[in-house]
C-alpha positions in Angstrom: 104.3 107.5 129.1 105.4 111.5 129.4 104.5 113.2 126.0 108.2 112.9 124.3 109.6 115.4 122.5 110.5 113.2 120.0 112.4 116.3 117.7 114.4 116.8 120.2 115.9 112.9 120.6 116.5 113.3 117.6 118.4 115.8 117.2 120.2 115.0 120.5 120.6 111.1 119.4 124.0 111.2 117.0 122.5 109.6 114.4 120.5 107.7 116.1 122.3 105.8 118.8 120.9 107.6 121.6 121.3 105.4 124.8 120.1 102.1 122.5 123.9 100.2 123.3 123.6 101.1 126.5 120.3 99.4 127.4 120.7 96.4 125.2 123.2 95.7 127.7 121.3 95.9 130.7 118.6 92.9 132.3 115.9 95.2 132.4 113.3 93.9 129.6 112.3 96.5 128.0 113.5 100.1 126.4 113.1 103.5 127.8 110.5 106.1 126.2 113.7 107.8 124.0 115.2 104.7 122.8 111.4 103.8 122.0 111.5 106.6 119.4 114.8 105.4 118.2 114.2 102.0 117.4 111.7 102.6 115.5 114.7 104.2 112.6 115.8 100.4 113.3 113.1 98.6 112.4 112.0 97.5 115.9 108.6 98.8 117.8 108.7 98.1 121.4 105.0 95.9 122.3 103.6 94.2 125.2 100.8 91.1 125.1 97.6 93.2 125.9 95.8 90.1 126.4 97.5 89.3 129.7 97.6 93.0 131.1 94.7 92.1 132.9 95.7 89.0 134.1 99.3 91.3 135.2 97.3 93.8 136.9 95.5 91.6 139.0 98.6 89.5 140.1 101.0 92.9 140.2 102.9 91.3 137.5 105.0 93.7 134.7 103.6 93.8 131.7 105.0 91.2 129.3 107.7 93.5 126.9 108.6 92.1 123.3 109.4 93.4 119.8 107.9 93.4 116.9 110.8 93.4 114.0 110.2 94.6 110.2 112.1 94.2 107.5 113.3 96.4 105.0 112.5 94.8 101.8 112.1 96.8 98.8 110.0 95.8 96.1 108.8 93.1 98.4 112.0 90.8 97.5 112.6 87.8 99.6 116.1 86.1 98.7 115.7 82.2 99.7 119.0 82.2 102.0 117.1 85.7 103.6 113.6 83.9 104.2 114.6 80.9 105.4 116.9 83.3 107.8 113.5 84.7 109.2 111.7 81.4 109.3 114.4 80.2 111.5 115.0 83.2 113.6 110.6 83.6 114.1 111.4 79.7 115.8 114.5 80.8 117.7 113.1 83.8 119.1 109.3 84.8 118.1 106.2 83.5 118.2 106.6 80.8 115.3 105.4 82.8 113.0 106.5 85.7 110.0 104.0 88.1 109.0 103.7 90.0 105.5 102.4 93.5 106.1 100.9 95.6 103.3 104.5 96.9 102.2 105.6 94.1 100.8 108.3 93.7 104.1 108.3 90.9 107.1 108.0 91.3 110.3 108.4 89.1 113.3 106.6 89.2 116.4 107.7 88.0 120.0 111.2 89.0 119.8 112.5 89.6 123.8 114.7 92.5 124.4 117.6 89.9 125.2 117.5 88.7 121.8 116.9 91.6 119.7 120.6 91.8 119.2 121.2 88.3 117.9 117.9 88.4 115.3 119.0 91.7 114.0 122.6 90.7 113.7 121.5 87.2 111.7 119.2 89.0 109.5 121.5 91.3 108.3 124.4 88.3 108.3 121.8 87.0 105.4 121.8 89.9 103.2 118.9 91.3 104.8 118.0 94.7 106.9 115.7 96.6 109.2 117.3 99.5 108.6 114.6 102.5 108.6 111.8 99.7 108.1 109.8 101.9 110.4 110.7 105.6 111.9 111.0 109.0 110.1 112.4 108.1 107.2 111.6 106.6 104.1 110.4 103.5 104.6 110.3 100.2 102.7 109.5 101.0 99.0 106.9 99.4 97.5 107.0 98.5 93.6 104.3 95.9 91.4 105.2 92.6 92.7 104.6 90.2 89.9 107.8 89.4 88.0 106.5 89.6 84.2 109.9 90.3 82.1 108.4 93.4 80.3 110.1 96.1 79.8 108.2 98.3 82.0 107.5 95.7 85.3 112.0 95.3 85.0 111.9 99.1 85.1 110.0 99.6 88.3 111.3 97.0 90.2 115.1 99.0 88.8 113.7 102.2 90.0 112.0 100.8 93.6 115.6 99.2 94.5 117.7 102.6 93.2 114.8 105.0 95.3 115.4 102.8 97.7 119.2 102.7 98.1 119.4 106.6 97.5 117.0 107.2 100.7 118.7 104.9 102.8 120.2 106.8 106.0 123.9 107.2 105.7 124.2 106.5 109.7 126.7 103.8 111.0 125.1 103.7 114.2 122.7 100.6 112.9 125.6 98.9 111.6 127.4 99.6 115.2 124.8 98.4 117.5 123.8 95.4 115.7 126.7 94.0 113.7 129.4 95.1 116.1 131.1 97.7 114.1 131.1 95.2 111.2 129.5 96.3 107.9 127.9 93.9 106.8 126.8 96.0 103.1 130.0 97.6 101.9 128.2 100.1 100.1 127.3 102.2 103.6 130.7 101.7 104.6 132.5 105.0 106.2 131.9 108.1 108.6 128.9 109.8 106.4 126.3 112.1 107.4 122.8 113.2 106.4 122.9 114.8 103.8 119.5 114.0 102.9 117.6 113.9 106.2 119.9 115.7 108.3 120.3 115.6 112.2 116.4 115.9 112.7 115.5 113.6 109.9 111.6 113.7 108.7 109.5 115.0 110.5 106.9 111.8 110.2 107.5 108.8 108.2 107.6 108.9 104.1 106.3 106.0 101.9 107.3 105.6 98.1 105.4 102.8 95.9 106.6 102.2 92.4 104.4 100.8 89.8 103.6 100.4 86.0 100.7 101.7 83.9 97.7 100.2 84.6 98.6 97.8 87.7 97.8 99.4 91.2 98.9 96.2 93.0 100.8 99.1 95.2 97.7 101.2 95.8 99.7 104.1 94.2 97.6 107.2 95.3 98.0 106.0 99.0 101.9 107.4 99.1 103.6 110.4 100.0 105.3 109.7 96.8 104.7 106.8 93.5 106.5 106.4 90.6 104.8 105.3 87.1 108.1 104.5 84.7 106.8 105.5 81.1 108.2 103.0 78.3 107.7 103.6 74.7 106.6 100.2 72.5 110.3 99.8 71.6 111.1 99.1 75.4 112.9 102.2 76.1 112.5 104.1 79.4 111.2 107.7 78.3 110.7 108.3 82.1 108.3 108.7 84.8 105.3 109.7 86.2 105.5 111.4 89.7 102.4 111.4 92.2 102.7 112.9 95.3 100.6 114.0 98.5 99.3 110.6 99.2 98.3 109.5 103.1 95.4 107.7 105.0 96.2 108.1 108.3 93.8 110.3 110.5 92.1 110.9 114.4 88.8 109.8 115.0 86.8 112.7 115.6 89.7 115.2 114.3 89.1 117.1 111.2 92.2 118.3 111.2 93.4 114.7 109.9 92.3 113.4 106.9 92.9 110.7 104.5 94.2 112.3 101.1 94.7 110.5 97.9 97.7 111.6 95.8 97.7 114.5 92.9 99.4 113.7 89.4 102.5 116.2 89.8 104.6 115.7 87.2 107.2 113.6 84.6 110.7 113.8 84.6 113.1 111.8 82.2 115.3 108.9 83.2 118.0 110.9 84.7 116.2 113.0 86.7 114.3 110.3 89.1 116.6 110.4 91.9 117.0 113.8 91.7 113.7 114.9 92.4 113.0 112.2 94.6 115.5 113.3 96.8 114.2 116.5 96.2 110.4 116.1 97.2 112.4 114.8 100.6 114.3 117.5 101.4 111.5 119.6 100.2 109.3 118.2 103.0 112.2 118.1 105.4 112.6 121.6 105.9 109.2 122.5 105.9 107.0 119.7 107.0 104.9 120.5 110.3 107.3 119.7 113.4 105.5 120.7 115.8 102.2 118.4 115.5 103.3 115.4 114.8 99.9 114.6 113.8 99.8 117.0 110.8 103.3 116.4 109.8 102.6 114.3 106.7 103.3 115.7 103.3 99.7 115.7 102.5 99.5 118.3 105.1 102.6 120.3 103.6 100.8 120.0 100.1 97.4 121.2 101.3 98.9 124.0 103.6 101.0 125.4 101.0 99.5 124.5 97.2 100.9 122.0 95.0 101.7 125.3 92.9 104.1 126.3 96.2 105.6 122.4 96.0 106.1 122.2 92.5 108.2 125.2 92.8 110.2 124.3 95.9 110.7 121.2 94.2 112.1 122.4 91.5 114.3 124.9 93.0 115.6 122.3 95.3 116.0 119.7 92.1 117.8 122.5 89.8 115.5 121.9 87.2 112.3 122.5 85.9 109.5 119.2 86.2 107.7 117.9 82.8 103.9 118.0 82.4 102.6 114.2 84.1 101.7 112.0 81.0 98.0 110.3 81.0 97.7 106.9 81.8 95.7 103.7 81.3 92.8 102.8 83.4 94.1 101.2 86.9 93.2 98.1 87.7 94.3 95.5 90.4 95.7 92.1 89.4 94.3 89.1 90.9 96.8 86.4 90.4 96.3 82.8 91.6 98.3 79.5 91.4 100.8 79.4 87.9 101.7 82.3 86.3 104.3 82.5 83.2 106.8 84.9 83.7 107.3 85.6 79.8 111.2 84.1 80.1 110.4 80.6 80.3 109.9 80.9 84.0 106.7 80.6 86.1 105.9 82.2 89.2 103.4 80.7 91.9 100.8 83.2 93.9 100.2 81.6 97.1 97.4 83.4 99.1 97.9 84.7 102.8 94.9 85.8 104.3 95.6 88.9 106.4 99.5 87.8 105.8 100.3 85.8 108.5 102.5 82.6 107.5 102.2 79.9 110.5 101.2 76.4 111.0 97.9 75.8 112.4 96.0 72.4 112.6 96.4 70.7 109.1 97.3 73.5 106.8 100.8 73.9 107.6 101.7 76.9 105.6 104.6 77.9 107.7 106.4 74.8 106.9 105.5 74.1 102.9 106.8 77.7 102.5 110.0 76.5 104.0 110.3 73.3 102.5 110.1 74.7 99.2 112.6 77.4 99.3 114.7 75.1 100.9 114.6 72.5 98.3 114.3 74.3 95.2 116.3 77.6 96.4 113.4 79.4 94.3 113.7 83.4 95.6 109.8 84.9 97.1 108.2 88.1 96.5 105.9 89.2 99.1 102.9 91.4 97.9 101.1 94.6 98.9 97.7 92.5 99.3 99.9 90.5 102.0 100.5 87.5 100.2 103.5 85.8 98.4 105.1 84.9 95.0 107.1 81.9 94.5 109.0 83.3 91.3 111.7 82.4 89.2 110.5 78.6 89.0 111.5 76.2 86.2 109.2 74.3 84.7 110.2 71.3 86.3 110.5 72.3 89.4 106.7 72.9 89.6 105.8 69.4 90.8 108.2 69.4 93.5 106.1 72.8 94.6 102.6 71.2 93.7 103.8 68.4 95.9 105.0 70.3 99.1 101.7 72.1 98.8 100.0 69.2 99.2 101.7 67.3 101.6 101.1 70.4 104.1 96.9 71.0 103.4 97.6 73.5 101.1 95.0 73.8 98.5 95.4 77.3 97.8 91.8 77.7 96.6 90.9 81.4 98.7 87.7 83.3 97.3 87.5 86.4 96.5 86.8 87.4 99.5 90.0 86.2 101.1 92.0 87.5 98.1 90.4 91.0 98.2 90.7 90.8 102.1 93.4 93.2 104.1 93.7 93.5 107.4 96.4 94.9 110.1 97.8 92.7 113.3 95.5 95.1 115.8 95.5 93.2 119.2 97.0 91.8 121.0 100.1 92.7 120.4 99.9 96.6 118.5 100.3 99.4 121.0 97.9 101.4 118.6 94.9 99.4 118.2 91.4 100.5 119.6 89.9 97.4 118.4 90.6 93.6 117.1 91.4 92.9 113.1 93.2 90.5 112.3 91.9 87.7 114.5 88.6 88.2 113.8 88.7 89.0 110.2 88.2 84.9 109.1 85.1 84.8 110.9 83.6 88.2 109.9 84.4 87.2 106.3 82.5 84.1 106.6 79.6 86.5 108.2 79.5 89.0 105.3 79.9 86.4 102.5 76.8 84.9 103.8 74.8 87.9 103.7 76.4 88.3 100.5 74.6 85.2 99.1 72.0 85.8 101.0 71.1 88.8 98.8 71.4 86.5 95.9 74.8 87.7 95.1 77.3 85.2 93.5 80.1 87.3 92.1 82.4 90.1 92.1 82.8 90.0 95.8 83.9 93.1 97.4 87.2 94.5 98.3 87.3 94.7 102.5 90.1 96.3 104.1 90.2 96.0 108.1 92.2 98.1 110.4 92.1 97.9 114.4 93.2 102.2 114.6 92.6 104.7 111.8 96.6 104.6 111.1 94.7 103.0 108.5 98.0 100.4 108.0 95.8 98.0 105.8 94.4 100.4 103.8 90.7 100.7 104.8 89.9 104.1 103.2 89.9 102.9 99.6 87.8 99.3 100.4 84.6 98.9 99.0 84.0 98.2 102.8 86.5 99.8 104.7 86.1 98.5 108.5 88.0 100.8 111.0 88.2 100.2 115.1 87.0 103.1 117.2 86.9 100.8 120.6 87.0 97.3 121.5 84.7 95.7 119.4 83.4 98.7 118.2 83.9 99.8 114.3 83.0 102.4 112.1 82.0 101.3 108.6 83.0 102.9 105.2 81.7 102.4 101.6 82.3 103.0 98.3 85.9 102.7 97.0 86.6 101.0 94.5 88.4 97.9 93.1 91.2 100.2 91.8 91.9 101.6 94.5 91.7 105.0 93.3 89.0 106.6 95.5 88.5 107.1 98.8 84.7 105.9 100.5 82.6 107.4 102.8 81.8 106.8 106.4 78.3 104.8 106.6 77.5 103.7 109.9 79.3 104.5 113.1 80.2 102.9 116.3 78.8 99.2 115.1 79.5 96.3 117.5 81.4 93.5 115.3 78.9 90.9 115.6 76.4 93.4 113.5 78.6 94.3 110.8 77.6 91.8 108.4 73.9 92.4 109.2 74.1 96.0 108.9 75.7 95.3 105.3 73.8 93.2 104.6 70.7 95.8 104.0 73.3 97.2 101.3 73.8 94.0 99.8 70.2 93.5 99.3 70.1 97.1 97.9 72.9 96.6 95.2 70.7 92.9 94.2 68.3 94.8 93.6 69.1 98.3 92.1 72.6 97.8 90.4 73.1 98.6 86.8 74.5 96.2 84.2 78.2 95.5 85.4 78.0 98.3 88.2 80.5 97.1 91.0 79.7 97.3 94.7 81.8 100.4 95.3 80.5 102.5 92.5 76.3 101.5 93.7 77.0 102.7 96.7 78.7 105.7 95.7 76.1 106.5 93.1 73.5 105.2 95.6 75.1 107.4 98.8 71.8 109.9 99.1 69.9 107.5 99.6 71.8 105.4 102.7 73.8 108.4 103.8 
């Protein structure tokens, strides 16, 4: 593929239309490169089966093309009817699995170009959307997924939905292409321009997360912008803390690209929240780097120009002075499993889904179980940033039904700390950017690491493990107590020293380690940790303290 001028493609796209409608109507099994760039804004990535490439070369056949479709689900919220529609569509037109992403959305894999219109049309018919799930726009707004009926959690959920709505592209192209001109959501009716994004949209993707003080389930410092509601003791929303400038993507061997944690930026009143979020996006639109896509995220704009400049620019755009950041309690990451009270007489059930892959495999029929639970109880689901699912708003009398369905489908939901804390991206064979495996090898790798951990005499406090097939960092490996990032086929860099609260970047420990050698390389660290740790010292904290000894 030639080097595409993405900026020119966006400007000439007529509001993200391009030639997508015409190409959808042709019998060719794949899109051209300009449409591939624009389809991302519609929530679609064109992919091919990389496992099949070698055989195709040998036989002279073309690539086995398909599409990955990502939903936009603010706060991870998955209404029952929408979830059942996705479940059905994956069987009819996909590879039969659903994938929970690390931003609390869903992905459908293996959808052929000829079926793409029908799948996205049906998603919208069932009150879902894929608009702006990808592309150079604000993407899925994360929120703490836990349905606790507390003022702060309610404020976080409401803020996530409000921000998502305010920053949704206004182009009619999405509805014209996928709904045949019929608007499924009346809030988007009427011809409009792009008052926030403009004709060229943003220089690169933009990510926002919302959570409550003390709950860092969203890895808030990895986002371009973060929002934390501050609620008084009597339940009144006093305002919101704002973070800016986070992002983890990098390129191996290129020091000009790097992971960065967000700055604790400002405090705004409830009335100012949406205006300041718009202002942050507009400043990045106007000043982000449009010449080098690897240098186009907000983190580089802030590092290049300084946080003081950025604050002044946001204030000028918003039309008011920003307040000072308010101190917060120490961050933790909640670890719910099984049944939990919501605080309103209802319950939620936290179901661990390793790597977020919902499927029926052998005697463990998770896809069937979830479909039956949602169909029989009518309960909604919430996708979590750690790739798991919550069944929410459950009446006490429905608990027995849910438990019976889980049991009938072989689901014990007894994952240990290693599995509950682990994240992995899809990587091979579908992702075109993957340099190495991730999701497919994670179960065996976790088993080997767990064995090394136990061989060192360790039994509790399993470390957070994040694994990706490339340094684009979809599973946020730079925060893990152990981060594993693909370099080439079956070869990885190993990073250590992050913390369980996801507030610290880790450090390169070993380069170019073969997959089968990872557990052995870590075993020495585990033995040192077992011998030299301080009382209550977590593995990541030990690695940080002992760093001079092992680097």
